[in-house]
matplotlib code that plots the C-alpha trace (Angstrom):
import matplotlib.pyplot as plt

x = [148.4, 147.8, 144.2, 142.8, 139.5, 139.5, 136.3, 135.9, 132.2, 130.1, 132.6, 134.4, 137.7, 139.1, 142.8, 145.0, 148.6, 150.7, 153.9, 155.1, 152.1, 149.2, 149.1, 146.8, 147.4, 145.2, 146.0, 145.3, 141.9, 141.0, 141.8, 139.8, 136.9, 137.1, 137.3, 134.3, 132.3, 133.3, 132.2, 129.0, 128.0, 128.9, 125.7, 127.9, 129.3, 126.9, 129.2, 132.6, 135.7, 138.2, 141.7, 145.4, 148.2, 150.6, 151.4, 152.1, 149.6, 146.0, 146.5, 148.3, 145.9, 146.6, 150.1, 151.2, 153.3, 150.0, 149.5, 153.1, 153.8, 150.4, 148.7, 145.3, 143.4, 145.2, 144.6, 140.9, 140.5, 142.2, 139.9, 136.8, 138.1, 138.8, 135.3, 133.6, 135.5, 135.0, 131.4, 130.6, 131.2, 128.3, 126.0, 126.4, 123.5, 126.0, 127.4, 131.0, 133.4, 136.8, 139.6, 142.1, 145.4, 147.8, 148.1, 144.9, 145.5, 144.1, 142.5, 143.0, 140.5, 138.2, 138.1, 137.1, 134.5, 132.7, 132.2, 129.4, 131.5, 135.1, 137.0, 140.5, 143.2, 145.1, 148.4, 150.6, 149.5, 147.5, 144.1, 143.1, 143.0, 146.4, 146.2, 146.1, 149.7, 150.6, 148.4, 145.5, 142.0, 140.3, 139.2, 137.4, 134.4, 136.1, 134.7, 131.2, 131.3, 133.4, 131.1, 128.1, 129.7, 131.1, 129.6, 130.7, 132.8, 135.0, 135.4, 136.5, 139.0, 140.6, 140.5, 141.8, 144.6, 145.6, 145.6, 145.7, 144.3, 145.3, 142.8, 141.3, 141.0, 139.3, 136.9, 136.1, 135.5, 133.2, 135.3, 135.7, 133.1, 135.4, 139.0, 140.1, 143.4, 145.4, 145.2, 141.4, 140.9, 140.2, 138.0, 136.0, 135.7, 134.4, 132.0, 130.3, 128.8, 127.8, 125.8, 124.3, 123.4, 121.8, 119.9, 118.5, 117.6, 115.8, 113.9, 112.8, 111.7, 109.7, 108.1, 107.1, 105.7, 103.7, 102.4, 101.3, 99.5, 97.8, 96.7, 95.3, 93.5]
y = [160.4, 157.3, 156.7, 157.6, 157.3, 156.0, 155.9, 153.1, 153.2, 151.8, 150.9, 153.3, 152.0, 153.1, 152.3, 152.0, 153.0, 153.7, 151.6, 149.4, 147.8, 150.3, 151.1, 154.0, 157.2, 160.3, 161.7, 158.3, 158.2, 161.7, 160.6, 157.4, 159.3, 161.7, 158.8, 157.1, 160.3, 160.9, 157.3, 157.6, 160.9, 160.1, 159.0, 157.3, 154.9, 152.0, 149.9, 150.3, 148.1, 148.6, 147.3, 147.7, 149.0, 146.9, 143.4, 142.0, 143.8, 144.7, 146.6, 145.8, 148.1, 151.1, 152.7, 151.6, 154.8, 156.6, 154.6, 154.5, 158.3, 160.0, 160.9, 159.5, 162.3, 161.8, 158.1, 158.5, 161.1, 158.7, 155.8, 158.0, 159.2, 155.6, 154.4, 157.4, 156.7, 152.9, 153.2, 155.0, 151.8, 150.2, 153.2, 153.7, 152.4, 151.1, 147.6, 147.6, 144.7, 144.4, 142.6, 141.1, 140.5, 140.2, 140.4, 141.7, 142.3, 144.2, 147.4, 146.1, 143.3, 145.8, 147.7, 144.5, 143.7, 146.9, 145.9, 143.8, 141.1, 140.0, 138.3, 137.0, 136.0, 132.7, 133.1, 132.6, 135.7, 135.9, 137.3, 138.1, 140.4, 139.9, 143.1, 141.2, 140.2, 143.9, 144.4, 145.9, 144.9, 145.6, 149.2, 149.8, 147.6, 144.2, 143.2, 143.7, 142.9, 139.7, 137.9, 138.9, 137.4, 134.1, 133.6, 134.6, 131.6, 131.6, 135.3, 135.3, 132.6, 134.7, 137.9, 136.5, 134.4, 136.7, 133.7, 134.5, 132.5, 131.5, 132.5, 129.0, 129.0, 132.4, 131.0, 128.0, 130.3, 132.5, 135.6, 135.8, 134.9, 133.6, 132.6, 133.0, 132.9, 136.1, 136.9, 136.8, 138.8, 142.2, 140.9, 138.9, 141.9, 144.1, 141.6, 140.5, 143.9, 144.5, 141.3, 142.2, 145.7, 144.3, 141.7, 144.4, 146.6, 143.7, 142.9, 146.5, 146.6, 143.3, 144.7, 147.9, 145.9, 143.7, 146.7, 148.3, 145.1, 144.9, 148.5, 148.0, 144.9]
z = [108.3, 110.4, 109.2, 105.8, 104.0, 100.5, 98.4, 95.8, 95.2, 96.6, 99.3, 101.6, 102.9, 106.2, 106.1, 109.2, 108.5, 111.5, 111.3, 112.7, 114.4, 113.9, 117.6, 118.3, 120.1, 120.4, 116.9, 115.4, 117.2, 116.0, 112.4, 112.8, 114.1, 111.1, 108.7, 110.1, 110.0, 106.3, 105.4, 107.3, 105.7, 102.1, 100.3, 97.6, 100.2, 100.9, 103.1, 104.9, 104.9, 107.7, 106.7, 107.3, 105.1, 107.2, 106.0, 109.5, 111.7, 111.6, 114.9, 118.1, 120.0, 122.1, 122.3, 125.7, 126.1, 126.7, 129.9, 130.8, 130.5, 130.9, 134.2, 135.2, 133.6, 130.3, 130.4, 131.2, 128.3, 126.0, 126.9, 126.4, 123.0, 121.9, 123.0, 121.3, 118.0, 117.9, 119.0, 115.8, 113.8, 115.7, 115.4, 111.6, 109.6, 106.9, 107.0, 108.3, 107.5, 109.0, 106.9, 109.4, 107.6, 110.6, 114.3, 115.8, 119.5, 122.4, 121.1, 117.6, 118.3, 120.0, 116.8, 115.0, 117.5, 116.8, 113.1, 111.7, 110.0, 110.7, 107.9, 108.6, 106.2, 106.6, 108.3, 111.4, 113.3, 116.5, 117.5, 121.1, 124.2, 125.9, 128.0, 131.3, 130.7, 131.0, 134.1, 132.1, 131.2, 127.8, 128.0, 124.8, 124.9, 124.7, 128.1, 126.8, 123.1, 123.3, 125.8, 123.7, 120.6, 121.9, 125.3, 128.8, 129.7, 126.5, 126.7, 130.4, 129.6, 126.9, 128.8, 132.2, 130.7, 127.9, 125.6, 121.9, 119.0, 115.5, 112.7, 112.6, 116.4, 116.3, 113.7, 115.8, 118.8, 116.8, 116.9, 113.2, 110.6, 107.9, 107.2, 103.6, 101.7, 102.2, 98.4, 98.5, 101.7, 100.3, 97.5, 100.1, 102.4, 99.6, 98.1, 101.4, 102.2, 98.6, 98.6, 102.0, 100.8, 97.6, 99.7, 102.0, 99.1, 97.4, 100.6, 100.9, 97.2, 97.7, 100.9, 99.1, 96.1, 98.4, 100.2, 96.9, 95.9, 99.3, 99.1, 95.7, 96.7]

ax = plt.figure().add_subplot(projection="3d")
ax.plot(x, y, z, "-o")
ax.set_aspect("equal")
plt.show()
């Protein structure tokens, strides 16, 4: 199995595990879609962490063989499937955090851009959208989500040159929210949504309490 769902309440973990680089093909996307649905529907899961089982790669994006070997209909269906699966990260009401531990390139970054928070580990890996060097453009939302996140000019520069960034450079650009020691990555990814969930719950409780006071008054 290339993608699996692990439940460690109150966090649901979606784990990418397709060696050597977590590139995705159609079966991978089907499993990703199923894992997101399971996490979304489980009432015991309050937040979701997306992470990799691979020490060197978060994900290198789409399996290029799909575009090299498939006809136009196959390629279009693949892109639609990828967009449908990744879009579910955005539409879920639960907080989604991605833990980036290694190379996060192309469609791998597009997965990360769908999430609410991006936390990166320190390291010598790269983050970016280098598809243009292969004669392609980002096809899974990167052309929309990256400009919204970091601004049009910076996003265009990265997409049109294929330039990739180190984790500190990605932090400075606004692509990731934090860079932490590698040993602390998973803990940080888990604790951030827990605090966020508790904060939202506390705000709701305060709002309800104030509403009750107002009603009684």
